[in-house]
C-alpha positions in Angstrom: -13.0 -90.4 50.2 -14.3 -93.6 51.7 -15.0 -96.6 49.6 -18.7 -96.5 50.3 -19.0 -92.9 49.3 -17.1 -93.5 46.1 -19.3 -96.4 45.3 -22.5 -94.3 45.9 -21.2 -91.6 43.7 -20.3 -94.1 41.0 -23.8 -95.7 41.0 -26.1 -92.8 41.8 -24.1 -89.8 40.8 -24.1 -86.6 42.8 -27.7 -86.5 43.5 -30.4 -88.9 44.8 -33.1 -87.0 43.0 -32.8 -88.8 39.7 -32.6 -92.4 40.9 -35.5 -91.8 43.4 -37.5 -90.1 40.7 -37.0 -92.8 38.2 -38.0 -95.4 40.8 -41.1 -93.4 41.6 -42.0 -93.2 37.9 -41.5 -96.9 37.4 -43.6 -97.8 40.5 -46.3 -95.5 39.3 -46.2 -97.2 35.9 -46.5 -100.6 37.4 -49.4 -99.4 39.5 -51.2 -97.8 36.6 -50.8 -100.9 34.6 -52.3 -103.0 37.3 -55.2 -100.7 38.0 -56.1 -99.6 34.4 -54.6 -101.9 31.8 -56.6 -100.3 28.9 -55.3 -96.9 29.8 -51.7 -98.3 30.1 -52.0 -99.9 26.7 -53.2 -96.6 25.1 -51.2 -94.0 27.0 -48.6 -95.8 29.1 -45.6 -94.5 27.1 -46.9 -90.9 27.4 -47.4 -91.3 31.1 -43.8 -92.5 31.5 -42.5 -89.7 29.3 -44.3 -87.1 31.4 -42.9 -88.6 34.6 -39.4 -88.6 33.3 -39.6 -85.0 32.1 -41.0 -84.0 35.5 -38.2 -85.8 37.3 -35.6 -84.1 35.1 -37.2 -80.7 35.6 -37.1 -81.2 39.4 -33.5 -82.4 39.3 -32.4 -79.5 37.3 -34.3 -77.0 39.4 -32.6 -78.4 42.6 -29.1 -77.9 41.2 
């Protein structure tokens, strides 16, 4: 196993779905906060929770 592959597996795990999904959820949260700060203040946590649950569901379905 090459050093680069070992490092990738150590940092990202076996799949790229979770890190990519978490990044997408975080960027969506930043965008929502910039576009609708009132909505973010009231429902931002629920939006992030829904995004994380969706990412986990997709990751499990792909396995």
